C-alpha positions in Angstrom: 5.7 -21.6 32.1 1.9 -21.6 32.6 -0.6 -23.5 30.5 -1.9 -20.2 29.1 1.6 -19.1 28.0 2.1 -22.5 26.2 -1.3 -22.1 24.6 -0.5 -18.6 23.4 2.7 -19.8 21.8 0.9 -22.8 20.2 -1.7 -20.5 18.8 1.0 -18.4 17.1 2.6 -21.5 15.7 -0.7 -22.6 14.3 -1.3 -19.2 12.7 2.1 -19.5 11.0 1.3 -23.0 9.9 -2.0 -21.9 8.4 -0.3 -19.0 6.5 2.4 -21.3 5.3 -0.2 -23.7 4.1 -1.7 -20.9 2.0 1.7 -20.0 0.6 2.3 -23.7 -0.3 -1.1 -24.0 -2.0 -0.5 -20.9 -4.1 3.1 -22.0 -4.9 1.8 -25.3 -6.1 -0.7 -23.6 -8.3 2.2 -21.4 -9.7 4.1 -24.6 -10.6 1.1 -25.9 -12.4 0.6 -22.6 -14.3 4.3 -22.7 -15.2 3.8 -26.3 -16.5 1.0 -25.0 -18.7 3.0 -22.0 -19.8 0.2 -19.7 -18.5 2.2 -16.5 -17.8 -1.0 -14.5 -16.8 -1.8 -17.0 -14.1 1.8 -17.1 -12.9 1.8 -13.3 -12.5 -1.6 -13.3 -10.7 -0.4 -16.1 -8.4 2.8 -14.4 -7.5 0.7 -11.4 -6.4 -1.7 -13.6 -4.5 1.2 -15.3 -2.7 2.4 -12.0 -1.3 -0.5 -11.5 1.1 0.1 -14.6 3.3 3.8 -13.9 3.2 3.2 -10.4 4.5 0.8 -11.7 7.2 3.6 -14.1 8.2 5.9 -11.1 8.6 3.3 -9.4 10.8 3.3 -12.4 13.2 7.0 -12.0 13.9 6.7 -9.0 16.3 3.8 -10.7 18.1 5.8 -13.8 18.6 8.9 -11.9 19.6 6.9 -9.9 22.1 5.3 -13.0 23.5 8.7 -14.6 23.9 10.2 -11.5 25.5 7.5 -11.5 28.1 8.8 -14.9 29.4 11.6 -15.5 31.7 15.0 -16.2 30.0 14.7 -19.9 31.0 11.2 -20.2 29.4 12.4 -18.4 26.3 15.2 -20.9 25.9 12.9 -23.8 26.5 10.5 -22.6 23.9 13.3 -22.1 21.4 14.7 -25.6 22.1 11.3 -27.1 21.6 10.9 -25.3 18.3 14.2 -26.8 17.2 13.1 -30.3 18.1 14.0 -30.8 21.8 12.1 -33.5 23.6 8.9 -32.2 25.3 8.2 -32.7 29.0 4.5 -32.6 29.8 1.3 -32.2 27.8 1.6 -28.4 27.1 5.1 -28.8 25.8 4.0 -31.8 23.8 1.3 -29.8 22.1 3.5 -26.8 21.4 6.4 -29.0 20.2 4.1 -30.9 17.8 2.8 -27.7 16.3 6.2 -26.1 16.1 7.5 -29.2 14.4 4.7 -29.3 11.9 5.3 -25.6 11.1 9.0 -26.1 10.7 8.6 -29.1 8.3 6.0 -27.2 6.3 8.4 -24.2 6.1 11.1 -26.5 4.8 8.8 -27.8 2.1 7.7 -24.2 1.1 11.3 -23.1 0.9 12.2 -26.0 -1.3 9.3 -25.5 -3.6 10.0 -21.7 -3.7 13.7 -22.5 -4.7 12.5 -24.7 -7.6 10.0 -22.1 -8.8 12.4 -19.3 -8.5 15.0 -21.1 -10.6 12.3 -22.0 -13.2 11.2 -18.3 -13.4 14.5 -16.6 -13.1 17.1 -19.1 -14.2 20.6 -18.0 -13.3 19.2 -14.8 -11.8 17.3 -16.7 -9.1 17.3 -15.3 -5.6 18.7 -18.6 -4.4 21.6 -18.6 -6.9 22.5 -15.1 -5.7 23.0 -16.3 -2.1 26.3 -18.0 -3.0 
């Protein structure tokens, strides 16, 4: 894979990270509003959180298209690095570090969302309906 292709993938990962950071920030504010019993702020923050989530969804086709433009071997290598494989070379290291940061932040966002959902919906939480 070329340096430019790694850079493109790294930029997409960084965009995802930035949007997830926005989701995390608004989610934390939701938790604080819930602690205060401020229902108006909670509703407002739920609506605000939707925008970065929708923008994250808009990145999916761009990322899929970028990956599809690569050879099958390069696609597999990028996926492996996203899942924590050991990088080989500077470009892979940069991409791997960004993908790892994004993955860890996503895990934190999902955990916070799980807690918020259960606080808001109780037994009707989206996460309890998975089972």
